[in-house]
N, C-alpha and C positions, 0 to 999 in steps of 0.2 A: 187599777186597769187603766190603760193608755192606749189611745189610737193615734197614729201620726201618718202623714204621708210626706215624703222629703224630696226635694227636687234633687235630681242627679244630672251632672254633678252640682253639689251645693256651691253658690257663689261665695266669695270672700269680699269683706269690706275692709279697705285699709284704715287702720286707727293710728298709726305711728309710721314713721321713716327715720332710720339712722342713715344721715348723708355720708358718713365717712365710709370708704369703699373696702378698707381691710382694717376694722376696728380692733381686732384681736391679734393681729400680725400673724395669721395662720397662713396667708397665701405668700406672695412674693415681696411683702412690704410695699405693696403699691401706694404711692403718695408719702411714704415716710421719709423723713430726713433729719438731720441734725446740725448743729453749729458749736463749735468750740474755738474760743478765742487763743490764739497763740499756742505754744507748746508743742509737743511732739503730736502727731496724729492720732487720735483714740482709736481703739477698736470698736467699731459700732455697726449696728444692723439688726436683722432679726436673729434672734438668739434662743435655743431651746431651753426650757425652763420647767423643771418638775413643779415649781411653785408659782407658775404663771396664774395671774388672777382669772383669765378665761383661756381654755384651751391649753396648748403646750409650748407656747412661744411668747416672748415680750420683744420690744425694741429697747436695746440695751447700749448704752455708751460706757465703755471701760476706759478710764483716762490711763494714758502711758507716761504723763508728766503734768505737773500742775499747769493749768490755763493760765495766761497773762491777765485775763480779766473776767469778770462775772457778768451775766450768767452762761451756764451751759445750757443749751436748748434741744429738745426733742419735739418734732412736730410731725402732724399728720394732715395731708391736703384733702380737700373736698370741693365740691362745686356748689355755691351759694346762689339764691336767686335775689336779686337786687329789690329792696323794699321789704322784704320778709324780716321777722325777728327770730332769732336763733340762740340757742343756748347750747353749751358744750360741757361734758364732765369727761374725766378721765381718771383712771388708777395711777397712782405714782409711787416709786419706792427708792430708796438710797440704800448703797451696801453698807455694811457695818463698818467698813474703812474710812468713811466719811465722818470726821469729828463734828459734833454739834456745837455751836448752833447753825441751822441752815433753814433755809425757806424755800417755798415753791409757789408759784403762781401759774395760772392758766390764762393765757392771752387768746385773743382771736384776731388774727391779721387778715386784711382784705386786699387783695392785688388786682391789678388789671390784666389786659391780655398780653401785656409785655412782661408781666410778673413784677412790675414796680408795686411797691407799698403805697395803698391809697390811705389807709387808717388802721389803727390798732384799738380794739376794745380789751383794754388791760383789765386783768383780774386782780384779786387781792392777795398779795403775798401772805402766806402764813406759815408757821415753823413747821418743820418735820420732826416729829416726836420719837420716831422709832424707825427701825429697818424693816418695818412691815407695811404691806399695801394700804395707802390712804387715798381718799377721794377728794379730788379738787374739781371746781365747777367755774364757769363764767356765763353769766345769764342775761338774757334780754338785749343782746346786741341787735341793731338794726343794719342789714346790709346796704352798704352805700351804692349810689348809682355808679356804674362802671366796673363793679367788681365781677370778675370773670372766675377768679379761683379764691380760695381763703385757706387759712392753716389755723388748726388748734395748736397751739405752741405751748409746751410745757416748759417753763424757765426755772431751773435749778440756780438759786442764788446764795452766795456765800463769800466771805473775804476769801481772796485766792490762796492765802496762806493755809486754810483749812483744807483745800484740795490736796490730793497727793496720788502718786501712781497706784494703780489697783483699784481706785474708787469706781463702784458701778452705780448707774443712774437708769432706772428702769420705767418704762410706760406701757400700759396696757388698757384694753377696755374703754376705747375712745367713743363716746356717744355725742353725736350731733343731730339735732332735730330742730324743726321749725316750732318753737315753743318759747313763751316768755319766762319758762323755768326748766331746769335741767331734770330729766327725767330717768327712770332705772335704765340700766344699759341692756341692749339685746343685740343679736346679729342674725343673720338667716340661717344659722345652724341651731338656733335655739329651741325648736320644736315643731310640731305640726302646723301651727299657725303663723309660723315665721319663714320667710323665703328671701332669696336674693332677687333684684330686679334683672341681674345679668349674671355674670359668671362668679361663682363663689369666691369670696375674699378679694374681689376686685370690682364690687358694685354695691349700691346702696341696698340696705336690708328693709324689709317690711314686715310690720306686724300687724295681723288682720284678725277678724272675727267673721264666723259665719253669718250670712244675711239672715236677719230674721224672717224676711218675707218669703225663704225658700222653704219653710215648713209650716204645715197647717196641722192643727191638733183639734179635730171635732170632739164633742162631748163623747161619743162613741159611734161605732157604725151599726146603724139600725138595720141594714140589710146587706146581705152578700150572697151574690149567685155567681156560680161559674159552671163553665162546661168545657170538655176538651173534645174538639172534633177529631172524629175517626177518618183516617185518610186512606185506609187500605183498599185497594182496587179489587174488584171482582169482576171476571169476565166470564158469561155463559159460553160454553162450548157446545157445538152442534153435534159433536160425534162422542159426548159423553155426559153423563148426568151430575158430574162433579165439575164445578167451575174452576176456572184458572184463577189463581190468588196471588196478588202482588203486595206483601206485607210491607206496611209503612207505619212510622210512629205516628202516635196522636198528637196533635198540635198542643201547644201550652195552653194554659186557661184563657178563657175570654168570658167576659159576662158583665157586672155591673155592681158598683158599691153605693150603697146609701148612706149618707153622713149627716149627723145631727149637729147643728150649730146653736149656740146660745142666743145668738143676736144677727142682724142683717149684715153689720160690718164684717164679722169674720166670715160668714157665709160668701159675700161677694168678693172678700179677699182671697177665699179658697178658690172660686171661680177663675179669678185673675190668674192665679197660680197655675191652676190646670190647664189654661190656655196657652201656657207657654210651650214652646216647641223643646220639650225634654221628657226624660223618662222619670218616673217616682218610685221610691221605695215604700211601700206600705207594710205597716207594723200594727198589730193589734194584740196586746199582750194577754188578753183573755181568750183570744183564739190563734195562737202561735202558728198552726199549720195554714192558715190563711195568708200569712205574709208573702210577698212577692215584690218583684221589681216589675212595673207596667207602665204602658204608655194609654193616653186617652184616645180611643178609637172605637170604631164600629157603632156608631150611635150618636146621640145628642147629649150634650153636658147640660143639666138642667138644675135650676134652682127653683125653690117653692117654699112659700110661706106655710108652715105646719098648721093644719086645719083646727086642730082641737085648741090649743093654746093660744094661737094668733101671736105667738112671741118668739117660738122656735123657728128655725129654717132647716130646710132639707136641701142636700145637694146630691144629685145623682151623676156618677161618674160611670161611663161606658169604658170597658178596658181591655186591652190584649196583654198577657204575660209576656215578657222579654227576658232575655238572659244578659243583657249588656245595655 
């Protein structure tokens, strides 16, 4: 048996933020770019991929000739806040045409308002062992004063003779957050508790949870009274024994709930919740037909120390049923 009243709408509390605006390259590749030293211009940009790590696209650089120098870089830009500690992670992959050994590192570049490089938090170069997705991270970088933009830079490094035409280098699932360590990836499309701050795939993503204070769960409802007001209008007629009748629907329910709480803290928290300018969804699994959406109205919201135990508390809630 469970009794709950939940605020409508239930508020969300932000737990994490992904600062990368288009982290899985599902939009217009907002903030993405690349750099290849010398050689013929590569084929590069958002590329549809059935084997993308997230979604249906990756950022891919496909070489059309061997570069004259290493590394080949792919980056995704974001907006940092000076003084904050950030960590970055990304999924990386090389095409099977790249002969091993090769290595990848994930750097964080900080730039000023003129896009000049201020500093770089260099990641550790580690080998790529296969042509499947691998995770790379750079953790605990402090954003310097004067930084206006930043880039998560994936640097593919290998002796230039190992590169050849047709080699593909992929990046997907970039995660940038204010944290000393790199967390698991998410974006605004990940589920009910995930949203975009602005336009999808062109703004930061937020992972939230529902506010615990927006739900109250008494031990049970010790009292429930409800009535539906009759609104049909009856007019007595002077020239007839039968009255004139205007049929109108009954009102929705109005009445009172009496809720039992185990202690003063939970009872007073419930009163604080019911004092908000909001509607509430009432659910009682032992009395499912009593469930409704209600507002606190037509009476006084009361709190009382239960007389017999002097330990339990009662909260009386006057209500009117509503549909939205």
